mmCIF file as gemmi writes it, N, C-alpha and C atoms, coordinates in Angstrom:
data_model
loop_
_atom_site.group_PDB
_atom_site.id
_atom_site.type_symbol
_atom_site.label_atom_id
_atom_site.label_alt_id
_atom_site.label_comp_id
_atom_site.label_asym_id
_atom_site.label_entity_id
_atom_site.label_seq_id
_atom_site.pdbx_PDB_ins_code
_atom_site.Cartn_x
_atom_site.Cartn_y
_atom_site.Cartn_z
_atom_site.occupancy
_atom_site.B_iso_or_equiv
_atom_site.pdbx_formal_charge
_atom_site.auth_seq_id
_atom_site.auth_asym_id
_atom_site.pdbx_PDB_model_num
ATOM 1 N N . MET Axp A 1 ? 159.061 76.109 -40.477 1 0 ? 1 A 1
ATOM 2 C CA . MET Axp A 1 ? 159.504 77.543 -39.838 1 0 ? 1 A 1
ATOM 3 C C . MET Axp A 1 ? 159.553 77.401 -38.703 1 0 ? 1 A 1
ATOM 4 N N . LYS Axp A 2 ? 160.884 78.123 -38.214 1 0 ? 2 A 1
ATOM 5 C CA . LYS Axp A 2 ? 160.904 77.953 -37.439 1 0 ? 2 A 1
ATOM 6 C C . LYS Axp A 2 ? 160.475 79.134 -36.145 1 0 ? 2 A 1
ATOM 7 N N . SER Axp A 3 ? 159.984 79.331 -35.114 1 0 ? 3 A 1
ATOM 8 C CA . SER Axp A 3 ? 159.418 80.064 -34.41 1 0 ? 3 A 1
ATOM 9 C C . SER Axp A 3 ? 160.254 81.35 -33.955 1 0 ? 3 A 1
ATOM 10 N N . ARG Axp A 4 ? 159.597 82.133 -33.926 1 0 ? 4 A 1
ATOM 11 C CA . ARG Axp A 4 ? 161.075 83.874 -33.406 1 0 ? 4 A 1
ATOM 12 C C . ARG Axp A 4 ? 161.127 83.745 -32.399 1 0 ? 4 A 1
ATOM 13 N N . THR Axp A 5 ? 159.573 83.068 -31.839 1 0 ? 5 A 1
ATOM 14 C CA . THR Axp A 5 ? 160.14 82.746 -29.971 1 0 ? 5 A 1
ATOM 15 C C . THR Axp A 5 ? 161.135 82.543 -29.539 1 0 ? 5 A 1
ATOM 16 N N . SER Axp A 6 ? 161.507 81.594 -30.066 1 0 ? 6 A 1
ATOM 17 C CA . SER Axp A 6 ? 162.723 80.731 -29.861 1 0 ? 6 A 1
ATOM 18 C C . SER Axp A 6 ? 163.752 81.811 -29.758 1 0 ? 6 A 1
ATOM 19 N N . THR Axp A 7 ? 164.113 82.858 -31.177 1 0 ? 7 A 1
ATOM 20 C CA . THR Axp A 7 ? 165.154 83.584 -30.658 1 0 ? 7 A 1
ATOM 21 C C . THR Axp A 7 ? 165.029 84.865 -29.847 1 0 ? 7 A 1
ATOM 22 N N . ILE Axp A 8 ? 164.033 85.994 -30.234 1 0 ? 8 A 1
ATOM 23 C CA . ILE Axp A 8 ? 163.372 86.537 -29.487 1 0 ? 8 A 1
ATOM 24 C C . ILE Axp A 8 ? 162.439 86.553 -28.44 1 0 ? 8 A 1
ATOM 25 N N . GLN Axp A 9 ? 162.329 86.602 -27.212 1 0 ? 9 A 1
ATOM 26 C CA . GLN Axp A 9 ? 160.999 86.434 -26.346 1 0 ? 9 A 1
ATOM 27 C C . GLN Axp A 9 ? 161.116 87.621 -25.481 1 0 ? 9 A 1
ATOM 28 N N . THR Axp A 10 ? 159.633 88.647 -25.333 1 0 ? 10 A 1
ATOM 29 C CA . THR Axp A 10 ? 158.769 89.569 -25.231 1 0 ? 10 A 1
ATOM 30 C C . THR Axp A 10 ? 158.848 89.716 -23.625 1 0 ? 10 A 1
ATOM 31 N N . LEU Axp A 11 ? 160.294 90.098 -23.348 1 0 ? 11 A 1
ATOM 32 C CA . LEU Axp A 11 ? 160.102 89.836 -21.816 1 0 ? 11 A 1
ATOM 33 C C . LEU Axp A 11 ? 160.255 91.459 -21.792 1 0 ? 11 A 1
ATOM 34 N N . ALA Axp A 12 ? 160.647 92.341 -22.126 1 0 ? 12 A 1
ATOM 35 C CA . ALA Axp A 12 ? 160.268 93.263 -21.791 1 0 ? 12 A 1
ATOM 36 C C . ALA Axp A 12 ? 158.626 93.595 -22.239 1 0 ? 12 A 1
ATOM 37 N N . ASP Axp A 13 ? 158.305 94.973 -22.216 1 0 ? 13 A 1
ATOM 38 C CA . ASP Axp A 13 ? 157.379 94.739 -23.094 1 0 ? 13 A 1
ATOM 39 C C . ASP Axp A 13 ? 156.922 95.628 -24.261 1 0 ? 13 A 1
ATOM 40 N N . ASP Axp A 14 ? 157.523 96.309 -23.59 1 0 ? 14 A 1
ATOM 41 C CA . ASP Axp A 14 ? 157.805 96.919 -25.264 1 0 ? 14 A 1
ATOM 42 C C . ASP Axp A 14 ? 158.865 96.242 -25.909 1 0 ? 14 A 1
ATOM 43 N N . LEU Axp A 15 ? 159.002 95.337 -26.302 1 0 ? 15 A 1
ATOM 44 C CA . LEU Axp A 15 ? 160.345 94.772 -27.363 1 0 ? 15 A 1
ATOM 45 C C . LEU Axp A 15 ? 159.263 93.973 -28.156 1 0 ? 15 A 1
ATOM 46 N N . THR Axp A 16 ? 158.985 94.601 -29.09 1 0 ? 16 A 1
ATOM 47 C CA . THR Axp A 16 ? 157.543 94.58 -30.213 1 0 ? 16 A 1
ATOM 48 C C . THR Axp A 16 ? 158.303 93.638 -31.246 1 0 ? 16 A 1
ATOM 49 N N . PRO Axp A 17 ? 158.285 92.96 -32.349 1 0 ? 17 A 1
ATOM 50 C CA . PRO Axp A 17 ? 158.986 93.56 -33.716 1 0 ? 17 A 1
ATOM 51 C C . PRO Axp A 17 ? 158.949 94.228 -34.488 1 0 ? 17 A 1
ATOM 52 N N . ASP Axp A 18 ? 158.37 95.351 -34.169 1 0 ? 18 A 1
ATOM 53 C CA . ASP Axp A 18 ? 158.427 96.839 -34.318 1 0 ? 18 A 1
ATOM 54 C C . ASP Axp A 18 ? 159.273 97.554 -33.502 1 0 ? 18 A 1
ATOM 55 N N . THR Axp A 19 ? 159.422 97.478 -32.728 1 0 ? 19 A 1
ATOM 56 C CA . THR Axp A 19 ? 160.467 98.202 -31.327 1 0 ? 19 A 1
ATOM 57 C C . THR Axp A 19 ? 161.827 97.215 -32.228 1 0 ? 19 A 1
ATOM 58 N N . ILE Axp A 20 ? 162.353 96.167 -32.511 1 0 ? 20 A 1
ATOM 59 C CA . ILE Axp A 20 ? 163.189 95.359 -32.786 1 0 ? 20 A 1
ATOM 60 C C . ILE Axp A 20 ? 163.924 95.984 -34.407 1 0 ? 20 A 1
ATOM 61 N N . ARG Axp A 21 ? 162.861 96.27 -34.878 1 0 ? 21 A 1
ATOM 62 C CA . ARG Axp A 21 ? 163.581 97.348 -36.214 1 0 ? 21 A 1
ATOM 63 C C . ARG Axp A 21 ? 164.398 98.322 -36.075 1 0 ? 21 A 1
ATOM 64 N N . GLN Axp A 22 ? 163.104 99.065 -34.781 1 0 ? 22 A 1
ATOM 65 C CA . GLN Axp A 22 ? 163.529 100.094 -34.947 1 0 ? 22 A 1
ATOM 66 C C . GLN Axp A 22 ? 165.096 100.423 -34.384 1 0 ? 22 A 1
ATOM 67 N N . LEU Axp A 23 ? 165.436 99.567 -32.731 1 0 ? 23 A 1
ATOM 68 C CA . LEU Axp A 23 ? 166.828 99.073 -32.685 1 0 ? 23 A 1
ATOM 69 C C . LEU Axp A 23 ? 167.535 98.906 -33.195 1 0 ? 23 A 1
ATOM 70 N N . CYS Axp A 24 ? 167.168 97.995 -34.448 1 0 ? 24 A 1
ATOM 71 C CA . CYS Axp A 24 ? 168.249 97.666 -35.531 1 0 ? 24 A 1
ATOM 72 C C . CYS Axp A 24 ? 168.513 99.139 -35.91 1 0 ? 24 A 1
ATOM 73 N N . THR Axp A 25 ? 167.566 99.91 -36.218 1 0 ? 25 A 1
ATOM 74 C CA . THR Axp A 25 ? 167.801 101.305 -37.054 1 0 ? 25 A 1
ATOM 75 C C . THR Axp A 25 ? 168.432 101.605 -36.585 1 0 ? 25 A 1
ATOM 76 N N . GLY Axp A 26 ? 168.415 102.081 -34.951 1 0 ? 26 A 1
ATOM 77 C CA . GLY Axp A 26 ? 169.831 102.792 -34.41 1 0 ? 26 A 1
ATOM 78 C C . GLY Axp A 26 ? 170.799 102.532 -33.942 1 0 ? 26 A 1
ATOM 79 N N . GLY Axp A 27 ? 171.202 100.875 -33.768 1 0 ? 27 A 1
ATOM 80 C CA . GLY Axp A 27 ? 172.045 100.192 -34.122 1 0 ? 27 A 1
ATOM 81 C C . GLY Axp A 27 ? 172.867 100.174 -35.132 1 0 ? 27 A 1
ATOM 82 N N . ASP Axp A 28 ? 172.375 100.183 -35.992 1 0 ? 28 A 1
ATOM 83 C CA . ASP Axp A 28 ? 173.043 100.75 -38.015 1 0 ? 28 A 1
ATOM 84 C C . ASP Axp A 28 ? 173.411 102.295 -37.717 1 0 ? 28 A 1
ATOM 85 N N . TRP Axp A 29 ? 172.648 103.183 -37.021 1 0 ? 29 A 1
ATOM 86 C CA . TRP Axp A 29 ? 172.874 104.54 -37.155 1 0 ? 29 A 1
ATOM 87 C C . TRP Axp A 29 ? 174.32 104.964 -36.158 1 0 ? 29 A 1
ATOM 88 N N . ALA Axp A 30 ? 174.335 104.522 -34.547 1 0 ? 30 A 1
ATOM 89 C CA . ALA Axp A 30 ? 175.49 104.053 -33.766 1 0 ? 30 A 1
ATOM 90 C C . ALA Axp A 30 ? 176.041 103.441 -34.524 1 0 ? 30 A 1
ATOM 91 N N . CYS Axp A 31 ? 176.499 102.858 -35.23 1 0 ? 31 A 1
ATOM 92 C CA . CYS Axp A 31 ? 177.747 101.974 -35.643 1 0 ? 31 A 1
ATOM 93 C C . CYS Axp A 31 ? 178.335 103.487 -36.919 1 0 ? 31 A 1
ATOM 94 N N . ALA Axp A 32 ? 177.627 103.835 -37.947 1 0 ? 32 A 1
ATOM 95 C CA . ALA Axp A 32 ? 177.656 104.349 -38.822 1 0 ? 32 A 1
ATOM 96 C C . ALA Axp A 32 ? 178.171 105.979 -38.227 1 0 ? 32 A 1
ATOM 97 N N . HIS Axp A 33 ? 177.852 106.243 -37.407 1 0 ? 33 A 1
ATOM 98 C CA . HIS Axp A 33 ? 178.056 107.504 -36.597 1 0 ? 33 A 1
ATOM 99 C C . HIS Axp A 33 ? 179.127 107.543 -35.423 1 0 ? 33 A 1
ATOM 100 N N . GLY Axp A 34 ? 179.436 106.278 -35.379 1 0 ? 34 A 1
ATOM 101 C CA . GLY Axp A 34 ? 180.878 105.942 -33.88 1 0 ? 34 A 1
ATOM 102 C C . GLY Axp A 34 ? 180.232 105.52 -32.836 1 0 ? 34 A 1
ATOM 103 N N . ASP Axp A 35 ? 179.469 105.961 -32.477 1 0 ? 35 A 1
ATOM 104 C CA . ASP Axp A 35 ? 178.579 106.719 -31.179 1 0 ? 35 A 1
ATOM 105 C C . ASP Axp A 35 ? 178.142 104.77 -30.536 1 0 ? 35 A 1
ATOM 106 N N . LEU Axp A 36 ? 179.125 104.035 -29.917 1 0 ? 36 A 1
ATOM 107 C CA . LEU Axp A 36 ? 179.366 103.388 -28.805 1 0 ? 36 A 1
ATOM 108 C C . LEU Axp A 36 ? 177.885 103.135 -27.884 1 0 ? 36 A 1
ATOM 109 N N . GLY Axp A 37 ? 178.136 104.132 -27.157 1 0 ? 37 A 1
ATOM 110 C CA . GLY Axp A 37 ? 177.462 104.236 -26.488 1 0 ? 37 A 1
ATOM 111 C C . GLY Axp A 37 ? 175.751 104.089 -26.127 1 0 ? 37 A 1
ATOM 112 N N . ALA Axp A 38 ? 175.437 104.704 -27.591 1 0 ? 38 A 1
ATOM 113 C CA . ALA Axp A 38 ? 174.14 104.527 -28.449 1 0 ? 38 A 1
ATOM 114 C C . ALA Axp A 38 ? 174.598 102.318 -28.746 1 0 ? 38 A 1
ATOM 115 N N . LEU Axp A 39 ? 175.554 102.282 -29.174 1 0 ? 39 A 1
ATOM 116 C CA . LEU Axp A 39 ? 175.008 100.677 -29.587 1 0 ? 39 A 1
ATOM 117 C C . LEU Axp A 39 ? 174.759 100.242 -28.65 1 0 ? 39 A 1
ATOM 118 N N . ARG Axp A 40 ? 175.672 100.291 -27.358 1 0 ? 40 A 1
ATOM 119 C CA . ARG Axp A 40 ? 175.597 99.639 -26.564 1 0 ? 40 A 1
ATOM 120 C C . ARG Axp A 40 ? 174.655 99.55 -25.619 1 0 ? 40 A 1
ATOM 121 N N . HIS Axp A 41 ? 174.029 100.666 -25.524 1 0 ? 41 A 1
ATOM 122 C CA . HIS Axp A 41 ? 172.543 100.066 -25.082 1 0 ? 41 A 1
ATOM 123 C C . HIS Axp A 41 ? 171.707 100.265 -26.191 1 0 ? 41 A 1
ATOM 124 N N . VAL Axp A 42 ? 171.035 99.559 -27.27 1 0 ? 42 A 1
ATOM 125 C CA . VAL Axp A 42 ? 170.613 99.104 -28.12 1 0 ? 42 A 1
ATOM 126 C C . VAL Axp A 42 ? 170.679 97.374 -27.771 1 0 ? 42 A 1
ATOM 127 N N . ALA Axp A 43 ? 172.03 97.003 -27.633 1 0 ? 43 A 1
ATOM 128 C CA . ALA Axp A 43 ? 172.474 95.656 -27.802 1 0 ? 43 A 1
ATOM 129 C C . ALA Axp A 43 ? 171.886 95.432 -26.174 1 0 ? 43 A 1
ATOM 130 N N . GLN Axp A 44 ? 172.239 96.097 -24.985 1 0 ? 44 A 1
ATOM 131 C CA . GLN Axp A 44 ? 171.602 95.991 -23.852 1 0 ? 44 A 1
ATOM 132 C C . GLN Axp A 44 ? 170.175 95.712 -23.961 1 0 ? 44 A 1
ATOM 133 N N . HIS Axp A 45 ? 169.293 96.237 -24.465 1 0 ? 45 A 1
ATOM 134 C CA . HIS Axp A 45 ? 167.924 96.726 -24.803 1 0 ? 45 A 1
ATOM 135 C C . HIS Axp A 45 ? 167.42 95.685 -25 1 0 ? 45 A 1
ATOM 136 N N . LEU Axp A 46 ? 168.518 95.111 -26.14 1 0 ? 46 A 1
ATOM 137 C CA . LEU Axp A 46 ? 167.885 93.912 -26.705 1 0 ? 46 A 1
ATOM 138 C C . LEU Axp A 46 ? 167.603 92.496 -26.596 1 0 ? 46 A 1
ATOM 139 N N . ALA Axp A 47 ? 169.645 92.65 -25.984 1 0 ? 47 A 1
ATOM 140 C CA . ALA Axp A 47 ? 169.483 91.756 -24.435 1 0 ? 47 A 1
ATOM 141 C C . ALA Axp A 47 ? 168.62 91.119 -23.798 1 0 ? 47 A 1
ATOM 142 N N . ALA Axp A 48 ? 167.265 91.623 -23.304 1 0 ? 48 A 1
ATOM 143 C CA . ALA Axp A 48 ? 166.61 91.975 -22.594 1 0 ? 48 A 1
ATOM 144 C C . ALA Axp A 48 ? 165.5 90.981 -22.505 1 0 ? 48 A 1
ATOM 145 N N . GLY Axp A 49 ? 165.174 90.586 -23.978 1 0 ? 49 A 1
ATOM 146 C CA . GLY Axp A 49 ? 164.149 89.812 -24.888 1 0 ? 49 A 1
ATOM 147 C C . GLY Axp A 49 ? 165.106 88.636 -26.033 1 0 ? 49 A 1
ATOM 148 N N . ALA Axp A 50 ? 166.118 88.731 -25.591 1 0 ? 50 A 1
ATOM 149 C CA . ALA Axp A 50 ? 166.828 87.681 -26.356 1 0 ? 50 A 1
ATOM 150 C C . ALA Axp A 50 ? 166.715 86.284 -25.776 1 0 ? 50 A 1
ATOM 151 N N . ALA Axp A 51 ? 166.042 84.886 -27.02 1 0 ? 51 A 1
ATOM 152 C CA . ALA Axp A 51 ? 167.021 83.964 -25.847 1 0 ? 51 A 1
ATOM 153 C C . ALA Axp A 51 ? 168.48 83.443 -25.949 1 0 ? 51 A 1
ATOM 154 N N . GLU Axp A 52 ? 168.844 83.053 -25.967 1 0 ? 52 A 1
ATOM 155 C CA . GLU Axp A 52 ? 170.055 82.189 -25.887 1 0 ? 52 A 1
ATOM 156 C C . GLU Axp A 52 ? 170.243 81.533 -26.816 1 0 ? 52 A 1
ATOM 157 N N . PRO Axp A 53 ? 171.118 81.598 -27.871 1 0 ? 53 A 1
ATOM 158 C CA . PRO Axp A 53 ? 172.964 82.079 -27.901 1 0 ? 53 A 1
ATOM 159 C C . PRO Axp A 53 ? 172.897 83.417 -28.004 1 0 ? 53 A 1
ATOM 160 N N . LEU Axp A 54 ? 171.23 84.303 -28.754 1 0 ? 54 A 1
ATOM 161 C CA . LEU Axp A 54 ? 171.545 85.66 -28.911 1 0 ? 54 A 1
ATOM 162 C C . LEU Axp A 54 ? 171.524 86.851 -27.848 1 0 ? 54 A 1
ATOM 163 N N . HIS Axp A 55 ? 171.056 85.908 -26.465 1 0 ? 55 A 1
ATOM 164 C CA . HIS Axp A 55 ? 171.245 86.827 -24.888 1 0 ? 55 A 1
ATOM 165 C C . HIS Axp A 55 ? 172.758 86.912 -25.398 1 0 ? 55 A 1
ATOM 166 N N . ARG Axp A 56 ? 173.678 86.253 -25.28 1 0 ? 56 A 1
ATOM 167 C CA . ARG Axp A 56 ? 174.915 86.305 -24.711 1 0 ? 56 A 1
ATOM 168 C C . ARG Axp A 56 ? 175.718 86.533 -25.859 1 0 ? 56 A 1
ATOM 169 N N . GLU Axp A 57 ? 175.276 86.746 -27.022 1 0 ? 57 A 1
ATOM 170 C CA . GLU Axp A 57 ? 176.096 87.37 -28.117 1 0 ? 57 A 1
ATOM 171 C C . GLU Axp A 57 ? 176.1 88.76 -27.917 1 0 ? 57 A 1
ATOM 172 N N . LEU Axp A 58 ? 174.182 89.271 -27.092 1 0 ? 58 A 1
ATOM 173 C CA . LEU Axp A 58 ? 173.804 91.063 -27.455 1 0 ? 58 A 1
ATOM 174 C C . LEU Axp A 58 ? 175.149 91.358 -25.937 1 0 ? 58 A 1
ATOM 175 N N . LEU Axp A 59 ? 174.919 90.393 -25.411 1 0 ? 59 A 1
ATOM 176 C CA . LEU Axp A 59 ? 175.474 91.18 -23.672 1 0 ? 59 A 1
ATOM 177 C C . LEU Axp A 59 ? 177.163 91.3 -23.872 1 0 ? 59 A 1
ATOM 178 N N . ASP Axp A 60 ? 177.573 89.86 -25.045 1 0 ? 60 A 1
ATOM 179 C CA . ASP Axp A 60 ? 179.075 90.704 -25.399 1 0 ? 60 A 1
ATOM 180 C C . ASP Axp A 60 ? 179.279 91.344 -26.161 1 0 ? 60 A 1
ATOM 181 N N . LEU Axp A 61 ? 178.833 91.893 -27.172 1 0 ? 61 A 1
ATOM 182 C CA . LEU Axp A 61 ? 178.524 93.093 -28.259 1 0 ? 61 A 1
ATOM 183 C C . LEU Axp A 61 ? 178.364 94.193 -27.221 1 0 ? 61 A 1
ATOM 184 N N . ALA Axp A 62 ? 177.92 94.264 -25.875 1 0 ? 62 A 1
ATOM 185 C CA . ALA Axp A 62 ? 177.88 95.659 -24.638 1 0 ? 62 A 1
ATOM 186 C C . ALA Axp A 62 ? 179.112 95.269 -24.548 1 0 ? 62 A 1
ATOM 187 N N . GLU Axp A 63 ? 179.608 95.032 -23.773 1 0 ? 63 A 1
ATOM 188 C CA . GLU Axp A 63 ? 181.306 94.959 -23.406 1 0 ? 63 A 1
ATOM 189 C C . GLU Axp A 63 ? 182.522 95.397 -24.487 1 0 ? 63 A 1
ATOM 190 N N . LEU Axp A 64 ? 181.769 94.588 -25.722 1 0 ? 64 A 1
ATOM 191 C CA . LEU Axp A 64 ? 182.479 94.977 -26.539 1 0 ? 64 A 1
ATOM 192 C C . LEU Axp A 64 ? 183.202 96.859 -27.667 1 0 ? 64 A 1
ATOM 193 N N . CYS Axp A 65 ? 181.76 97.339 -26.578 1 0 ? 65 A 1
ATOM 194 C CA . CYS Axp A 65 ? 181.436 98.409 -27.048 1 0 ? 65 A 1
ATOM 195 C C . CYS Axp A 65 ? 182.37 99.48 -26.139 1 0 ? 65 A 1
ATOM 196 N N . LEU Axp A 66 ? 182.875 98.91 -24.923 1 0 ? 66 A 1
ATOM 197 C CA . LEU Axp A 66 ? 184.205 98.943 -24.325 1 0 ? 66 A 1
ATOM 198 C C . LEU Axp A 66 ? 184.93 99.15 -24.488 1 0 ? 66 A 1
ATOM 199 N N . GLN Axp A 67 ? 185.184 98.216 -24.607 1 0 ? 67 A 1
ATOM 200 C CA . GLN Axp A 67 ? 186.456 97.526 -24.969 1 0 ? 67 A 1
ATOM 201 C C . GLN Axp A 67 ? 187.025 96.874 -26.103 1 0 ? 67 A 1
ATOM 202 N N . ASP Axp A 68 ? 186.827 97.073 -27.333 1 0 ? 68 A 1
ATOM 203 C CA . ASP Axp A 68 ? 187.404 97.242 -28.697 1 0 ? 68 A 1
ATOM 204 C C . ASP Axp A 68 ? 186.379 97.598 -29.583 1 0 ? 68 A 1
ATOM 205 N N . PRO Axp A 69 ? 186.497 99.083 -30.139 1 0 ? 69 A 1
ATOM 206 C CA . PRO Axp A 69 ? 185.501 100.278 -30.303 1 0 ? 69 A 1
ATOM 207 C C . PRO Axp A 69 ? 185.912 99.197 -31.913 1 0 ? 69 A 1
ATOM 208 N N . TYR Axp A 70 ? 186.703 98.685 -32.459 1 0 ? 70 A 1
ATOM 209 C CA . TYR Axp A 70 ? 186.596 98.452 -33.896 1 0 ? 70 A 1
ATOM 210 C C . TYR Axp A 70 ? 185.909 97.034 -34.573 1 0 ? 70 A 1
ATOM 211 N N . ARG Axp A 71 ? 186.107 96.268 -33.28 1 0 ? 71 A 1
ATOM 212 C CA . ARG Axp A 71 ? 185.821 95.456 -33.713 1 0 ? 71 A 1
ATOM 213 C C . ARG Axp A 71 ? 183.691 95.294 -33.216 1 0 ? 71 A 1
ATOM 214 N N . ALA Axp A 72 ? 183.115 96.059 -32.384 1 0 ? 72 A 1
ATOM 215 C CA . ALA Axp A 72 ? 181.757 95.813 -31.821 1 0 ? 72 A 1
ATOM 216 C C . ALA Axp A 72 ? 181.436 96.588 -33.575 1 0 ? 72 A 1
ATOM 217 N N . PRO Axp A 73 ? 181.088 96.891 -34.42 1 0 ? 73 A 1
ATOM 218 C CA . PRO Axp A 73 ? 180.512 97.482 -35.305 1 0 ? 73 A 1
ATOM 219 C C . PRO Axp A 73 ? 180.464 95.762 -35.975 1 0 ? 73 A 1
ATOM 220 N N . THR Axp A 74 ? 181.412 95.302 -36.462 1 0 ? 74 A 1
ATOM 221 C CA . THR Axp A 74 ? 181.699 93.913 -36.705 1 0 ? 74 A 1
ATOM 222 C C . THR Axp A 74 ? 180.591 92.837 -36.588 1 0 ? 74 A 1
ATOM 223 N N . LEU Axp A 75 ? 180.6 92.642 -34.811 1 0 ? 75 A 1
ATOM 224 C CA . LEU Axp A 75 ? 180.473 91.633 -34.644 1 0 ? 75 A 1
ATOM 225 C C . LEU Axp A 75 ? 178.209 92.429 -34.384 1 0 ? 75 A 1
ATOM 226 N N . TRP Axp A 76 ? 178.088 93.78 -34.452 1 0 ? 76 A 1
ATOM 227 C CA . TRP Axp A 76 ? 176.734 94.288 -34.61 1 0 ? 76 A 1
ATOM 228 C C . TRP Axp A 76 ? 176.642 93.822 -36.141 1 0 ? 76 A 1
ATOM 229 N N . GLY Axp A 77 ? 177.169 93.573 -37.491 1 0 ? 77 A 1
ATOM 230 C CA . GLY Axp A 77 ? 176.489 93.655 -38.725 1 0 ? 77 A 1
ATOM 231 C C . GLY Axp A 77 ? 176.32 92.188 -38.56 1 0 ? 77 A 1
ATOM 232 N N . HIS Axp A 78 ? 176.875 91.285 -37.866 1 0 ? 78 A 1
ATOM 233 C CA . HIS Axp A 78 ? 176.728 89.947 -37.868 1 0 ? 78 A 1
ATOM 234 C C . HIS Axp A 78 ? 175.448 89.298 -37.151 1 0 ? 78 A 1
ATOM 235 N N . LEU Axp A 79 ? 175.376 90.261 -36.171 1 0 ? 79 A 1
ATOM 236 C CA . LEU Axp A 79 ? 173.727 90.229 -35.256 1 0 ? 79 A 1
ATOM 237 C C . LEU Axp A 79 ? 173.027 91.153 -35.823 1 0 ? 79 A 1
ATOM 238 N N . THR Axp A 80 ? 173.102 91.426 -36.641 1 0 ? 80 A 1
ATOM 239 C CA . THR Axp A 80 ? 171.376 92.698 -37.154 1 0 ? 80 A 1
ATOM 240 C C . THR Axp A 80 ? 170.72 91.232 -38.337 1 0 ? 80 A 1
ATOM 241 N N . ALA Axp A 81 ? 171.425 90.494 -38.468 1 0 ? 81 A 1
ATOM 242 C CA . ALA Axp A 81 ? 170.511 89.86 -39.48 1 0 ? 81 A 1
ATOM 243 C C . ALA Axp A 81 ? 169.901 88.324 -38.707 1 0 ? 81 A 1
ATOM 244 N N . GLN Axp A 82 ? 170.169 87.935 -37.629 1 0 ? 82 A 1
ATOM 245 C CA . GLN Axp A 82 ? 169.317 87.155 -36.655 1 0 ? 82 A 1
ATOM 246 C C . GLN Axp A 82 ? 168.543 88.274 -36.065 1 0 ? 82 A 1
ATOM 247 N N . LEU Axp A 83 ? 168.671 89.287 -35.829 1 0 ? 83 A 1
ATOM 248 C CA . LEU Axp A 83 ? 167.162 90.55 -35.205 1 0 ? 83 A 1
ATOM 249 C C . LEU Axp A 83 ? 166.761 90.377 -36.155 1 0 ? 83 A 1
ATOM 250 N N . SER Axp A 84 ? 167.232 90.523 -37.49 1 0 ? 84 A 1
ATOM 251 C CA . SER Axp A 84 ? 166.002 90.79 -38.456 1 0 ? 84 A 1
ATOM 252 C C . SER Axp A 84 ? 165.485 90.082 -38.782 1 0 ? 84 A 1
ATOM 253 N N . GLN Axp A 85 ? 165.816 88.617 -39.049 1 0 ? 85 A 1
ATOM 254 C CA . GLN Axp A 85 ? 164.76 87.281 -39.111 1 0 ? 85 A 1
ATOM 255 C C . GLN Axp A 85 ? 163.556 87.389 -38.204 1 0 ? 85 A 1
ATOM 256 N N . ALA Axp A 86 ? 163.927 87.515 -36.773 1 0 ? 86 A 1
ATOM 257 C CA . ALA Axp A 86 ? 163.198 87.432 -35.16 1 0 ? 86 A 1
ATOM 258 C C . ALA Axp A 86 ? 162.098 88.538 -35.27 1 0 ? 86 A 1
ATOM 259 N N . ALA Axp A 87 ? 162.131 90.137 -36.26 1 0 ? 87 A 1
ATOM 260 C CA . ALA Axp A 87 ? 161.215 91.157 -35.901 1 0 ? 87 A 1
ATOM 261 C C . ALA Axp A 87 ? 160.747 91.166 -37.648 1 0 ? 87 A 1
ATOM 262 N N . ALA Axp A 88 ? 161.171 89.83 -38.501 1 0 ? 88 A 1
ATOM 263 C CA . ALA Axp A 88 ? 160.333 90.302 -40.094 1 0 ? 88 A 1
ATOM 264 C C . ALA Axp A 88 ? 158.774 89.368 -39.533 1 0 ? 88 A 1
ATOM 265 N N . PRO Axp A 89 ? 157.812 89.96 -40.536 1 0 ? 89 A 1
ATOM 266 C CA . PRO Axp A 89 ? 156.188 89.51 -39.976 1 0 ? 89 A 1
ATOM 267 C C . PRO Axp A 89 ? 155.93 88.072 -40.842 1 0 ? 89 A 1
ATOM 268 N N . ALA Axp A 90 ? 154.985 87.413 -40.062 1 0 ? 90 A 1
ATOM 269 C CA . ALA Axp A 90 ? 154.964 85.985 -40.055 1 0 ? 90 A 1
ATOM 270 C C . ALA Axp A 90 ? 154.646 86.5 -41.514 1 0 ? 90 A 1
ATOM 271 N N . ARG Axp A 91 ? 155.188 85.127 -42.257 1 0 ? 91 A 1
ATOM 272 C CA . ARG Axp A 91 ? 154.765 84.466 -43.459 1 0 ? 91 A 1
ATOM 273 C C . ARG Axp A 91 ? 154.145 83.427 -43.674 1 0 ? 91 A 1
ATOM 274 N N . LEU Axp A 92 ? 153.308 83.414 -44.681 1 0 ? 92 A 1
ATOM 275 C CA . LEU Axp A 92 ? 152.234 82.152 -44.45 1 0 ? 92 A 1
ATOM 276 C C . LEU Axp A 92 ? 153.084 81.566 -45.899 1 0 ? 92 A 1
ATOM 277 N N . ASP Axp A 93 ? 152.911 79.851 -45.567 1 0 ? 93 A 1
ATOM 278 C CA . ASP Axp A 93 ? 153.37 78.918 -46.51 1 0 ? 93 A 1
ATOM 279 C C . ASP Axp A 93 ? 152.608 78.922 -47.792 1 0 ? 93 A 1
ATOM 280 N N . ARG Axp A 94 ? 152.605 79.132 -48.595 1 0 ? 94 A 1
ATOM 281 C CA . ARG Axp A 94 ? 151.756 79.279 -49.951 1 0 ? 94 A 1
ATOM 282 C C . ARG Axp A 94 ? 152.056 77.918 -51.099 1 0 ? 94 A 1
ATOM 283 N N . PRO Axp A 95 ? 151.171 76.773 -51.248 1 0 ? 95 A 1
ATOM 284 C CA . PRO Axp A 95 ? 151.511 76.141 -52.313 1 0 ? 95 A 1
ATOM 285 C C . PRO Axp A 95 ? 151.988 77.068 -54.099 1 0 ? 95 A 1
ATOM 286 N N . ALA Axp A 96 ? 152.81 76.179 -53.824 1 0 ? 96 A 1
ATOM 287 C CA . ALA Axp A 96 ? 153.272 76.94 -55.09 1 0 ? 96 A 1
ATOM 288 C C . ALA Axp A 96 ? 152.058 76.232 -56.796 1 0 ? 96 A 1
ATOM 289 N N . ARG Axp A 97 ? 152.356 77.436 -57.474 1 0 ? 97 A 1
ATOM 290 C CA . ARG Axp A 97 ? 151.315 77.102 -58.812 1 0 ? 97 A 1
ATOM 291 C C . ARG Axp A 97 ? 151.489 76.286 -59.837 1 0 ? 97 A 1
């Protein structure tokens, strides 16, 4: 199983899996309401604790919020899968029955 710390590192004290999930919800809300300022804030906050290449992709999203309001929500949709995986609770490998 791939370690989640390779995707998200807790560089910011408040960037826990729970916080990541909350920020993802906020990013989804921002996209649904066309609030690219809020989406930019979410992307920047998440980038502070992300390892490469996700760190760069989140910073690119933050810039895209200023430059291309049509592509930014699409990019957010692609990044949320990676972020959701990073925030997922650890699963125990159980033997098949």
